[in-house]
C-alpha positions in Angstrom: 6.8 19.5 -5.7 5.2 17.0 -3.3 2.1 15.2 -4.9 0.2 12.6 -3.0 -2.4 10.3 -5.2 -4.7 8.5 -3.6 -7.1 5.9 -5.4 -10.0 5.0 -4.4 -11.7 1.7 -4.5 -14.7 -0.2 -4.0 -15.3 -3.8 -5.2 -13.2 -3.5 -8.3 -9.5 -4.6 -7.4 -8.1 -4.9 -10.5 -9.0 -2.1 -12.1 -7.5 -0.3 -9.0 -4.4 -2.1 -8.7 -3.8 -1.3 -12.9 -3.9 2.8 -11.9 -2.3 2.3 -9.2 0.6 0.9 -11.4 0.3 3.3 -13.6 0.8 5.9 -11.7 3.4 5.0 -8.8 6.8 5.6 -10.9 6.0 9.2 -11.9 4.0 10.3 -8.4 5.8 10.4 -4.9 3.4 8.0 -2.9 0.4 6.4 -4.6 -1.8 5.2 -2.0 -4.9 3.1 -2.6 -8.2 4.0 0.0 -11.0 0.8 0.1 -14.2 2.0 1.0 -15.3 -0.9 2.5 -15.0 -3.8 -0.6 -16.0 -6.9 0.2 -13.5 -9.5 1.9 -12.8 -10.7 -1.4 -12.5 -7.6 -3.3 -10.2 -5.3 -1.5 -7.1 -4.9 -3.7 -3.5 -5.9 -2.6 -1.5 -3.2 -1.7 -4.5 -1.0 0.5 -2.9 1.0 2.7 -6.0 2.4 4.1 -8.9 0.9 4.8 -12.3 2.4 5.9 -16.1 1.3 5.8 -18.0 2.4 2.9 -17.4 6.0 3.2 -18.4 7.2 -0.3 -15.9 10.4 -1.8 -16.8 12.7 1.4 -14.8 10.2 4.0 -12.1 9.5 1.7 -11.6 12.8 1.1 -11.7 14.1 4.8 -9.2 10.6 5.4 -7.1 12.3 2.9 -7.4 15.8 4.2 -6.6 15.0 7.6 -3.5 13.4 6.4 -1.7 15.2 3.9 -2.7 18.6 3.8 0.7 19.5 4.5 1.8 17.9 1.3 1.4 20.2 -2.1 -1.3 18.8 -4.1 -3.5 16.2 -3.2 -5.2 14.0 -6.4 -7.8 10.9 -5.5 -9.1 9.3 -8.6 -11.7 7.0 -8.7 -11.3 2.9 -9.9 -13.5 3.6 -13.7 -11.2 5.8 -15.4 -8.8 5.3 -18.2 -5.8 7.1 -18.6 -4.8 9.0 -22.4 -1.4 10.5 -21.4 1.4 9.0 -19.8 1.9 9.7 -16.1 4.5 11.5 -16.1 2.1 13.8 -18.3 0.1 14.0 -15.6 2.0 14.8 -13.0 3.8 17.9 -15.3 0.5 18.7 -16.1 -0.4 19.2 -12.0 3.3 20.8 -10.9 3.0 23.4 -14.2 -0.2 24.7 -13.0 0.3 25.3 -9.8 -0.9 27.6 -7.6 -4.3 26.1 -8.1 -6.9 25.6 -5.1 -8.7 22.7 -7.7 -7.2 21.1 -10.9 -8.6 18.7 -13.2 -8.1 16.7 -16.6 -10.9 17.2 -19.2 -13.0 14.1 -19.7 -13.8 12.2 -22.2 -17.1 9.8 -21.5 -19.5 10.8 -18.7 -19.1 14.3 -16.6 -20.7 17.5 -16.9 -21.2 19.2 -20.3 -18.5 21.7 -18.9 -15.8 19.2 -18.6 -16.2 17.7 -21.8 -12.6 17.4 -23.5 -14.4 18.2 -27.2 -14.3 21.5 -26.2 -10.3 21.6 -25.7 -9.4 21.7 -29.2 -6.5 23.9 -28.3 -5.7 21.6 -25.5 -5.4 24.8 -23.4 -5.7 24.9 -19.5 -8.6 27.5 -18.1 -8.6 28.9 -15.1 -12.7 28.4 -14.3 -15.4 29.1 -12.0 -16.2 24.9 -11.1 -14.6 21.3 -11.4 -16.4 18.3 -11.4 -14.9 16.1 -8.7 -14.4 12.7 -10.1 -10.9 13.0 -10.6 -10.2 16.3 -8.8 -6.6 17.5 -7.0 -6.7 19.9 -4.3 -4.0 22.0 -3.5 -2.3 22.0 0.2 -3.4 25.3 0.8 -7.1 24.9 -0.2 -7.1 21.6 2.3 -5.1 23.3 5.2 -8.3 26.1 4.8 -11.2 23.4 5.0 -9.4 20.6 6.9 -12.8 18.6 6.3 -16.0 18.9 3.7 -19.0 19.9 4.6 -21.2 16.9 6.7 -24.2 15.1 5.3 -23.3 15.0 2.0 -21.9 11.0 0.5 -20.0 13.4 -2.1 -22.6 15.7 -4.4 -22.0 19.1 -3.7 -18.7 18.7 -2.0 -16.6 19.3 -5.4 -18.0 22.8 -6.4 -18.4 23.7 -2.4 -14.2 23.3 -2.7 -14.3 25.2 -5.7 -16.2 28.0 -4.4 -13.8 27.9 -1.1 -11.1 27.9 -3.4 -12.1 31.0 -5.2 -13.1 32.9 -1.9 -9.4 32.3 -1.1 -8.3 33.9 -4.0 -6.9 30.3 -5.8 -7.8 29.4 -9.1 -9.7 26.7 -10.8 -8.0 24.9 -13.1 -9.4 22.4 -15.7 -6.5 21.3 -17.6 -7.4 20.7 -21.6 -3.6 19.5 -21.9 -4.4 15.9 -20.7 -7.4 13.9 -20.6 -9.4 11.2 -18.6 -12.4 8.7 -20.1 -14.5 8.2 -17.6 -17.4 5.4 -18.6 -20.7 6.3 -19.4 -22.4 3.5 -17.0 -24.2 5.0 -13.7 -23.4 3.3 -10.3 -25.5 5.2 -8.6 -28.8 7.1 -8.0 -28.7 10.8 -8.9 -31.9 11.7 -8.1 -31.3 10.5 -4.5 -27.9 12.2 -4.3 -29.4 15.5 -6.0 -31.8 15.7 -2.7 -29.3 14.7 -0.5 -26.5 18.4 -1.9 -30.4 19.8 -2.3 -30.5 19.7 1.9 -27.3 19.7 3.2 -26.0 23.2 1.0 -29.4 24.2 0.7 -29.6 24.6 4.8 -26.1 26.2 4.7 -26.8 28.8 2.3 -30.2 28.9 1.3 -32.4 27.5 -1.6 -30.7 29.2 -4.3 -27.0 28.0 -3.4 -26.5 26.8 -6.5 -26.9 29.6 -8.8 -25.6 32.5 -5.5 -22.8 30.4 -3.9 -21.5 28.0 -6.6 -22.0 30.1 -9.4 -23.4 27.1 -11.5 -23.1 27.0 -15.2 -23.5 24.2 -16.7 -22.0 25.1 -20.5 -18.6 25.2 -21.4 -18.3 28.7 -21.6 -20.4 29.8 -18.7 -18.2 27.9 -16.7 -15.2 29.5 -17.9 -13.5 32.5 -17.0 -10.2 33.1 -18.5 -6.9 31.0 -20.4 -4.8 30.1 -17.7 -1.2 31.2 -17.9 0.6 28.3 -16.7 4.6 27.3 -16.8 5.5 25.0 -20.0 4.9 21.5 -20.0 6.6 19.3 -22.7 3.8 17.0 -24.1 5.4 14.0 -25.8 2.7 11.7 -26.7 -1.3 12.4 -27.2 -2.3 9.0 -26.5 -0.7 6.5 -23.6 -1.5 3.6 -26.1 0.9 5.1 -29.1 3.7 5.7 -26.9 4.1 1.6 -25.6 6.9 -0.1 -27.7 6.1 -3.3 -29.4 7.6 -6.2 -27.9 11.1 -8.4 -29.2 10.2 -11.9 -30.7 13.7 -13.6 -30.1 15.5 -13.3 -26.8 19.3 -13.2 -26.2 21.0 -17.0 -25.5 21.5 -18.0 -22.4 25.0 -17.3 -21.1 26.9 -20.5 -19.9 25.7 -21.0 -16.2 22.7 -17.9 -16.2 19.5 -18.4 -14.9 16.4 -17.5 -16.6 13.3 -16.2 -14.5 10.0 -16.1 -16.8 6.6 -15.0 -16.5 3.4 -14.9 -18.6 1.0 -11.7 -18.2 -1.0 -9.4 -20.2 0.7 -6.3 -18.9 -1.3 -6.5 -15.3 1.3 -8.2 -12.9 4.5 -6.5 -14.9 4.8 -3.6 -12.7 5.1 -5.9 -9.5 7.1 -8.4 -11.6 10.0 -5.9 -12.7 10.2 -4.4 -9.0 10.9 -7.9 -7.9 13.1 -8.8 -10.6 15.5 -5.6 -11.2 16.7 -7.0 -7.6 19.0 -9.5 -9.7 20.7 -8.3 -12.3 22.3 -11.8 -12.5 18.9 -13.3 -13.9 18.2 -13.4 -17.2 13.9 -12.2 -17.5 11.8 -13.9 -20.4 8.4 -12.6 -20.3 5.6 -14.2 -22.5 3.2 -11.2 -24.0 -0.9 -12.6 -23.4 -3.5 -10.4 -24.9 -3.0 -6.6 -24.4 0.4 -4.9 -25.3 2.5 -3.7 -23.1 5.5 -1.6 -23.2 9.2 -3.5 -23.4 10.7 -3.5 -19.9 14.4 -2.5 -19.8 16.6 -5.6 -19.1 14.0 -8.8 -20.0 13.1 -9.6 -23.0 9.3 -9.9 -24.2 8.4 -12.8 -26.4 5.1 -13.8 -27.5 3.3 -16.5 -29.7 3.8 -20.3 -29.7 7.9 -19.7 -30.8 7.8 -17.5 -27.3 6.2 -20.2 -25.4 8.9 -23.1 -26.4 11.5 -20.7 -25.5 9.9 -19.8 -22.1 9.6 -23.6 -21.1 12.5 -24.8 -22.6 14.6 -22.0 -21.0 13.5 -21.0 -17.6 14.6 -22.1 -14.5 12.7 -20.2 -12.3 9.4 -18.9 -12.7 7.5 -15.5 -11.0 3.6 -14.6 -11.4 2.5 -11.9 -9.8 -1.0 -12.0 -10.9 -2.6 -14.8 -12.7 -5.9 -14.5 -14.4 -8.4 -15.6 -18.1 -5.5 -14.3 -20.3 -2.7 -16.4 -18.5 -3.7 -19.7 -16.4 -2.9 -21.7 -19.2 0.2 -20.7 -20.0 0.7 -21.0 -15.9 -0.9 -24.7 -15.6 2.2 -25.6 -18.3 4.8 -23.9 -16.7 3.6 -26.1 -13.5 3.5 -29.4 -15.5 7.1 -28.6 -17.0 8.5 -28.6 -13.4 9.7 -26.0 -13.4 9.7 -24.0 -9.8 7.1 -21.6 -9.4 6.4 -18.5 -7.2 3.1 -17.3 -6.9 1.2 -14.6 -5.3 -1.0 -17.0 -3.0 -4.6 -15.3 -3.8 -4.0 -16.3 -8.0 -2.4 -19.6 -7.2 -5.6 -21.4 -8.2 -4.8 -23.9 -5.1 -2.4 -25.4 -7.5 0.5 -25.0 -5.2 1.8 -27.2 -2.0 3.9 -24.3 -0.3 7.3 -25.2 -0.2 7.2 -28.6 -2.0 5.6 -28.2 -5.3 6.5 -24.4 -5.6 6.2 -21.3 -3.3 3.3 -18.5 -2.4 3.6 -15.3 -1.1 1.4 -12.9 0.0 4.0 -9.7 -0.1 7.0 -8.7 -2.6 9.6 -8.6 -0.4 8.9 -12.8 0.2 8.9 -13.2 -3.0 11.8 -11.6 -3.5 13.4 -13.7 -0.9 12.1 -16.8 -2.6 13.4 -15.5 -5.8 16.7 -15.7 -3.9 17.2 -18.8 -2.1 15.7 -20.1 -5.8 18.5 -18.6 -7.5 20.6 -19.8 -4.8 20.2 -23.4 -4.2 20.7 -26.4 -7.4 19.1 -28.5 -4.6 15.9 -26.4 -3.8 15.0 -26.0 -7.4 15.4 -30.1 -7.7 13.6 -30.6 -5.1 11.1 -28.7 -6.2 10.7 -29.7 -10.1 11.2 -33.3 -8.7 8.2 -33.1 -6.3 6.1 -31.5 -9.2 7.1 -34.2 -11.5 6.4 -37.2 -8.9 9.5 -38.3 -8.8 12.1 -39.0 -6.1 12.6 -36.0 -3.9 16.3 -35.5 -3.3 17.4 -34.4 0.5 16.5 -31.0 1.6 19.6 -28.8 2.1 18.1 -26.4 4.7 16.7 -23.0 3.6 18.5 -20.1 5.0 15.5 -17.9 6.3 15.8 -14.2 5.7 18.4 -12.2 8.0 16.8 -9.1 8.6 12.8 -10.4 9.1 11.4 -9.1 12.0 8.1 -10.6 13.7 5.8 -7.8 15.5 3.8 -9.0 18.3 0.9 -6.9 18.9 -1.9 -6.6 21.3 -5.4 -5.5 20.7 -8.7 -5.0 22.6 -11.8 -3.5 21.8 -10.0 -0.8 19.8 -12.0 1.1 17.6 -10.7 -0.1 13.8 -8.8 3.9 13.6 -6.4 2.7 15.9 -5.5 -0.7 14.3 -4.8 1.1 11.0 -2.3 3.5 12.0 -1.0 0.7 14.0 -0.5 -1.1 10.9 0.3 2.1 8.7 3.3 2.9 11.3 4.6 -0.8 10.0 4.0 0.1 6.0 6.0 3.1 5.7 9.1 1.0 7.7 12.3 1.7 5.3 12.5 -2.1 5.2 9.6 -4.6 4.2 10.4 -7.7 5.6 8.3 -8.4 8.4 5.0 -10.0 10.2 3.2 -8.3 12.2 0.9 -10.8 15.1 -1.6 -8.8 15.4 -3.9 -10.5 18.7 -7.0 -9.8 20.3 -6.4 -10.5 24.0 -9.6 -12.5 24.6 -11.9 -14.0 22.1 -12.7 -13.5 18.3 -13.1 -9.8 17.7 -15.0 -9.6 14.1 -14.3 -5.9 13.1 -11.1 -6.5 13.5 -11.0 -9.5 11.3 -12.6 -7.6 9.0 -10.3 -5.1 9.0 -7.6 -6.8 8.8 -9.1 -8.9 5.4 -10.1 -5.5 3.7 -6.3 -4.0 4.3 -5.4 -6.8 2.3 -1.2 -7.1 3.9 0.0 -11.1 4.3 2.4 -9.7 6.2 -0.6 -9.1 8.8 -1.9 -11.9 10.7 -5.2 -12.2 12.8 -5.3 -14.2 15.7 -6.9 -14.3 19.7 -7.0 -16.0 22.4 -8.7 -17.7 25.3 -6.7 -17.6 27.7 -6.5 -13.9 28.6 -7.7 -12.7 31.9 -9.2 -9.1 33.2 -6.2 -7.1 33.9 -3.5 -9.0 32.4 -2.8 -6.2 30.1 -2.1 -7.7 27.1 0.4 -10.1 28.5 -1.4 -13.4 27.5 -1.7 -12.3 23.4 2.4 -12.0 23.9 3.5 -15.1 25.3 0.8 -17.0 23.0 2.7 -15.1 20.4 6.4 -15.4 21.3 5.6 -18.8 20.8 4.5 -18.2 16.9 7.0 -16.1 15.8 9.5 -17.1 12.4 11.3 -13.7 12.5 15.2 -13.8 12.9 14.0 -10.6 15.9 10.8 -9.7 17.4 9.4 -6.0 18.9 6.3 -5.5 20.8 4.4 -2.5 19.4 1.5 -2.0 21.4 -1.8 -1.1 19.0 -2.1 2.4 20.2 1.5 3.4 20.2 3.7 4.6 17.1 7.1 3.9 15.7 9.0 6.2 12.9 9.4 4.5 9.1 13.6 4.0 10.6 12.7 2.1 13.7 13.2 -1.4 12.1 16.3 -0.3 10.4 18.0 1.5 12.5 17.3 -1.3 15.5 18.5 -4.1 12.9 21.8 -2.0 11.9 22.9 -1.5 16.0 22.4 -5.0 16.5 24.1 -7.1 13.8 26.8 -3.7 14.2 27.4 -4.4 18.2 26.7 -8.2 18.0 24.5 -7.6 21.3 21.3 -10.2 22.4 18.6 -6.8 22.0 18.8 -3.4 20.6 17.2 -0.9 23.3 16.2 3.1 21.8 14.7 6.2 23.5 11.0 6.4 23.1 8.7 9.6 24.2 6.2 8.1 26.5 3.3 9.8 26.9 1.9 7.4 29.7 2.8 6.7 33.5 5.3 4.7 34.7 3.8 3.2 37.4 0.4 2.4 38.9 1.0 5.3 41.3 1.8 7.9 38.8 -0.9 10.2 38.2 -0.9 13.2 35.5 2.6 13.0 35.1 4.1 14.9 32.0 5.6 13.1 29.0 9.1 11.7 29.2 11.5 10.6 27.3 12.8 7.1 28.0 16.6 5.8 27.4 15.7 2.2 28.9 19.2 2.7 30.0 19.4 0.4 33.1 16.9 -1.9 31.8 14.8 -2.0 34.6 11.1 -2.2 36.0 9.4 1.5 36.1 12.1 2.8 33.5 11.7 0.9 30.0 9.1 0.4 27.8 8.5 -2.7 25.6 8.3 -0.2 22.6 12.0 0.2 22.8 13.1 -3.1 23.0 14.1 -5.2 19.6 15.5 -8.9 20.9 17.1 -12.0 19.0 13.5 -14.7 18.8 15.9 -16.9 20.3 16.9 -14.9 23.5 13.4 -13.6 24.0 12.7 -17.3 23.4 14.8 -18.3 25.7 13.0 -15.5 28.5 9.9 -16.1 27.7 6.7 -13.9 28.9 5.9 -12.7 32.5 1.9 -12.9 33.0 2.1 -13.3 36.8 2.1 -9.9 37.8 -0.4 -7.9 35.5 0.2 -4.2 34.9 4.4 -5.2 35.8 4.6 -8.0 33.5 6.2 -6.4 31.0 8.6 -4.3 33.3 9.5 -7.5 35.2 9.9 -9.2 31.9 12.5 -6.5 30.3 14.2 -6.9 33.8 14.8 -10.3 33.1 16.1 -9.8 29.9 18.7 -7.1 30.9 19.7 -9.3 33.8 21.2 -12.5 31.5 21.8 -10.9 28.0 24.1 -7.6 26.8 21.9 -4.7 25.2 23.0 -2.2 22.9 21.6 1.2 23.1 20.2 4.0 20.7 19.9 7.6 21.1 17.5 8.2 18.9 14.1 8.1 19.7 12.5 6.3 17.4 8.6 5.6 19.0 6.3 7.0 20.8 4.0 5.5 23.7 0.6 7.2 23.5 
């Protein structure tokens, strides 16, 4: 069963990231939707960046994107979990089929949602469910398509339950699983109630709450019957009780074995674990600070002064995915000890000079690359330690760049933010993650684009602009200037309004590396004219064979960077510049052709 989970963030990045990490191991995909947060309060890993669209706008985005899934579950950033992630998934799966589903609530909620009513831990079929932790089935999502315009959120949950009942679907309040919702109120109830009365009153008349929503505040009035659902195995009632205490003594180092260390209170552990597990030969040592967290398979968790001593003595490489009040002192001690440190840039405390006294990263794939480089190179570890301790720095052995890195050049100009977001999403969905995107306005700085990239919060996406563009050059100046800045082994040209499929990079790189060719050419569906004289031409499938003006699109091509820099990008012939550039590439260098359609030129 495919269940899409989305966490809605507004200025609560730490809490949102914790929720995201808690759930991602049990569900197929967990999205982070940012709804207009301040630029410094956008969480890492945002997959959908929106202006402040509130509950309704976020749900409309999910309904548009994921109505083909079996269920969509959206959660706010102000909740705490009382069960394991797997139990929430089991509860949703075994409650199907339904229209709307929600766990019961501890803390602030409507009376009929309160966990104290579910003494027997049963799932109930009900008239209405409150929307704060609502899941909606794909069947209901496809029927409603979007929520009622004019309401930021109030009443939309009851309207969804009404639509569910109208379709003959059940609404489930599930007493088997619980969520805590804090008591603090962060919005104006009176204002939103007035909005709900205006919006739904206009549709259904002044008595809509009783006649349409069938709203009953008390628990018994809302309940229809005990719901018959599939079996679900509940292993624990409270998630914290399922967490094991830490080990206190680390196993001894094997001769020649390197130790990867960190200090954390549980917040950054999921990211550390994902990166560290890529390196089975390393010994992993984690000093626990503050809150308890589970044991980590293949790693040793230590605590206290003895644990810190062991950490500083044994550590060869340190990886800090997060640095905050709980671990900043230990982070500084690890730095002072001269242990090479890799740290996410936004948490670095400005204490590292990148590639001299440590290593900064903006995405997990970059961190993986630095762990590998440091593991493989004793001279690199020694150089970093020497620079940190103020000792003479030995000659540097060049660090080998990642073989599979791709630089993506994306011109943009006066484009709607939703189009740019789709462009970035195409890359984030790639089956490989070692890429950078150089998104360049083909003209002066565009504040709305810069702010959007800040909200997306993915360090792989780099925004810039050019003052040298001419009217009607179709992004060619941006391509030429960005070509001088690329760092990847390969380069591709991906206009902001086009689409590439998730396997684009992987297939193109595989073809290049297996064939030894200079550039790869795939097929694409082309919906636009191929020359200035075409009007009303239906979509074509372009093979790119031969590599010739009017027969190939930049979207089809991935090129070795040194080859593309030798050719350069033609900026002299406006609309035809891309065709002239690619034809020159084909005349001098060797292509490999891929029969698959890997993109769409819109």
